[in-house]
N, C-alpha and C positions, 0 to 999 in steps of 0.2 A: 519093635512096634509098640509093645505094651509100655515100655519105659518112656517112649516119646509121648504117648497119650497121658501117662502119669505126670510127666513134666508139664504138659500143657494144662492139665487140671490144676496142678500146684500154682502155675502162673496166674490162672484165673482166680484161684482162691486168694493169692496175695494181692491181686488187683482189687478184689471185692473188699478184703480186709482194710486195705489202704483207703478206699472210698468211705467205708464205715467209720474208720478212725478219724478221718479229716472232718466228718460231720460231727463227731463227738468233740473234737478239738474246737470247732466253731461254737458249739453250745457251751462247752466248759469254759472257754475264754470269756464269753458273755457273763456266765455265772460268777467267775473270778472278778471280773470288772465291777460287778455289783457288790460282792462280799468284801473286797479289800477296803473300800472307803468306810464301810461300817466298822471293820476291825481297827482301822486307823483312828476313827472317831472314838472308839472305846478306849484305846491306848491313851489318847489325849485327856479324856475325862477322868480315867483312873489315876493318871499321873505316874505311869510306869517309869522306872529308872532307865535312862537311855532311850526313851520313847522317840525322841526327835530323830535319832539315827535310824532306828527300826522303821519309823514312819516314812522317812525319806527313801529308804530302800524299797518299801512296799509301794510307795507312790510311783517310783520308777518302773516297778513290775506292773503296776496298773496300766501305764502307758504301753508297755510291751504286750499285755494281754489284748488291749484294744487294737494294736497293730496286727497281732496274731489273728484276731477274729477277721480282720479285713483280708489278710493273705489267705486264710482258710476259705473264706467266701469265694475268692478268685479261683482257688484251686478246685473247689466244688463246681463252680460255673464252667470252668474250662476242662473239667474232667482230666486234670493233669496228675497222673499217678506218681511221677517222680517228685513233683512239688508236694503232693499230699504226704508221701512217706517222710520226706525231709522235714516238713512243717510239723507233723504230729510228733515225731521224735524230739524235735527241738522244744515243742510245747511242754511235753511231759518232763523234760529236764528242767525247764524254767519253773514249772509247777513244783517240782521237788525242791529246788533251791528256795523258792518262796516259802514252802512249808517248813524248810529247815530254819529259815529266819524267824518265822512265826513261832515255831516250837521252841527255839532257843530263848526267845523273849518270854514265852510261857513258863519254861522250866526255871528261868532266872528268877521268876517271881514265885517259885515253889508250887506251880500248878501241876507238876507231874507230866506223864506221857500220854494223857488222854487225847490231846490234840494230835500227837504223833500217830497214834493208832488210827484216828480218823483220816489224816492225810495219807497214811500208808495204804489204807483201804481204797482211797480215790486213785492213787497213783498205780496200784497193782490191779485193780478190778475194773476201772472205767475203760481204759484202752484195751484193745485185743492184741496182746503182745506175744511175739514168738519167744522161744526159749532164750535165744541170745539177748534179746531186749530185756527180758526179765532178769537175767543174770547181771546185766549191766546196771540196772536200777538197784538191785540188791547190793552190789558192790558199793555204790554211792551211799546207800543207807547204812551199810556196815561201817564205813569210814565215819559217817556222821554219828552213829550210835557210840562208837569208841570215843569220839571227841566229847560227846555229852557226858559219858561216864567219868572220863578223866576230869573234865571241867567241874562237874558238880559232885564228884566223889560218890558215885552211885554204888550200891551194894552188889554183891555177886548175884543175889536173887533177881534184881532188876535186869541185869544182863541176861540171865537165864530166861526171864519172861519175854525180853525183846527178841531173843533167838526163836523161842516158841511162836511168838506173834508173827515174825517174818516168815517162818516155815509154814504156818497155817495159810497166810495170805498167798505165798508162793504156790502151794499145792492147789488152793482153790482157783488161782489164776490159771494154772496149767489145765485144770479140768474144764474151766469155762472156755479157754482157747481151743481145746480139742473139740468140745461140743460145737462151738461156733463154726469151726472149719468143716466139721462133718455135715452140719446143716447147709453150709454154702455149697459143698460138693454135691449134696443131694439135690438142692435146687438147680444147680448147673446141669446135672444129668437129666433132671425132669424137663428143664427148658430145652436142652438139646434134643430130647426125645420128641417134645412137642414140635420143635422146628423140623425135625426129620419127617414127622407125620405130614407136614405141609409141603414136602418136597417129593418130586417124581423120582422113583428109584432108577429108572432107565437113563434119564438125562441130567438129573440134578437140578432141573428147573422147578419152579413152583408147580404143585398139582392144583386141582380144582379147589381143594380145601384151603391150601395156602393162599390161593388167589383171593378167595372170599374175605380172608382176614385183612388183606392189604388194600383191596379196591375200595373198601369203605373209607379208610383213612385218606386214600388218594383222592376220592371224590370230594370229601370234606375240604381238603386243601384247595382243590380247584374252585369249589363254591366260595370259600373264604377269600381267595386271591383273584377270583373272577378270571380264571385261566381256562384255556381250552383243554378238554379231555378227549383223547382219541383212542379208538380200539381197532386193532388189526386182527382179523381172523385168517390164519394161514393154514392151508391144508395141502398135504402131500398128494400130488396127482397120481392116480392109478396105483395106490399103495398095494392093493390086492394083487395086481399083475406082478409087481416086484416081489411080493411075498411068495406067490405061486412059482415064480421062476427061480429065485435064489434061496428061498427058505426063510423061516422066521428069524434065525440068528442073524443073517445078513441084513434082513429088513430092520432089525433092532439097531444094528451098526449104522445103517443109513439114516435112521431117525435121529440117532445121536449126532451124526455129522450135520444134519440140517439144524439141529438145536445149537450146535457150536457156531455155525455160520450166522444164525440169527443173533446170537450173542455178540459176535464180532462186529456186525453191522450196527447193532444197538449198543452204543458205548455209554449212554447216560445212566447214572446210578438210580435215577428216579423212575426209569422204565421198568414195568413189571412184565416178565415173560413167563408164560405158563404152558405146560403141555396138558391139554385137556384129556385126550385119549388118542390111541392109534397114532396117526401122523398129523393130528390136528393141534395147532398151537394158537395161543392168543397173546397179543402184546398190547399193554396199556401204557399210554404216554401222556404227559401233561405239557402244556405250553405250546408255543409255535403258532403260526398262522393257519388258515384253513386248508392250505396245500401241504402242510408239513407231513400229515399221515401218508399222502401219496408219495412224497419224496422218499420217506423211509421204506414204505412198502415196495417201491420200485427198486430200491437198493437191495433189499432182501431178495426179491424175486430174481434180479439180475445176477447177484452173486451165486445163488444156488444154480441157476441155469448155466452160468459160465464154469461151474465146477465140473460139468460134463460127466456126471455119474451115470453109467449105463443103466437104462430102464429095462424092465422085464418084457417078455413077449406079450403081444396083443395090447400093448400100451398105446396111448394116443401119440406119444413122441418117442424119440430115440434115447433121450436123456431124462433124468429125474428133474421135475419142475414142481412148482407150487402155484396154487391159485389163492389170491388174497382178496378179502373183502375189507373195506375200510369205512369207518364212520366216525364222526366227531361232533362235539357240541360244547357249549359253555354252560355247564350244569348249574341249575338253580336249586334243585333238590336231589336227595340221594337216589330217587327213582330214575333220574335221567341216565345214570350209568346203565341200568338194565335195558332201557330203550336203545341206547347206543350199542350195547352188546347185540341185541336182536337185529339192529340195522346192519351191523358188521357181518353177522352170520348170514343174513339174507343176501348181502352183497357178495359174499364168498360163494354161495350157491349159484348166484347169477354169473360169477366168473367161470364156474364149472360149465354152465350152460353155453357160455360164449366161446368155448373151445379150450379152456384151461390155459395155464401159464400166463395169466393176465391179472391185473388189479382192477377192481371195480370200486368206484367212489362217487357218490352222488350221481348215480345213473350214468357215469362216464367210464369207459373202458380205457385203461392205460396198459401199454405193453409195447409191442413192436410198433404200434401206431395207436392213435387216440381216436375214439369214435363214440357215439352215443350207444348205450345198451339197448338192445331190441326189446 
């Protein structure tokens, strides 16, 4: 079990790292697209030997960076992890090749490895690289360094300095990667803890705290889109009788069963379902016409009634049932939700007074038959 949770955490970390890297790719692509024209212009003015070839290659890379920025933006917008990983790895390879061309031109003119050090820092420290990715880039750099030394007949000291430079950047990159992953893992655990605090331990549904966080956003969406907001207050009939007859443990099992049945009927991802306390549940939904809450409430009530769960002694019915109060509005302010909540609760108590196992909505009783509430 521990290994499974560890793997799940590692997958979340990789996904978060990929999202962070693709954002860095997007901004780095834009920076490169700005810097390269300046570098090309300098080469033209200085009159570097072979500048036309180098500038032609850099111009091609300029176009690649602009295309890369567009693809990165699409990956960010679509939250595509696979595309993000593929794109950011491709980008850093392209950046390294670009740096090799610029460094070769620089060393050809006797400028030394200052530019190499700067590009190495960008390639090794800007992205968040795993060990395998770091080793891959170092292999590319090692081949390039050997080529430079052979081409320009570098001394043994310069090779030694390059090895030290690569080692320092590699070590620093490993430390940064480890720290970043630890920070991500900490934030994930903190987020999971906060999410769990908003969930009911018995049923896994939202609790009152979790509901408060979500209903504000739901109400704002309904106000913005001018959509209907409906609230169903669902209460376990004669819960105390069931508890006295079968015990608290069986009562908890029955509450979980009712929660599962409510979830089965309410299939929309936008619906908020909460266990307030005891056998009392609340369902918030958006959209639909003015009779949509009644249709959903009656489905819930009927499914629970047809489950034919034996009720306890001295209960009003032979089987477990629920009473439901419904209310709806097209909200104009955030306060409208609170008013709709109160109306649904009042309707639920009215359903209790009308004999239980019914739905009350706009002073009408729905159940085995429809009539006006007394």
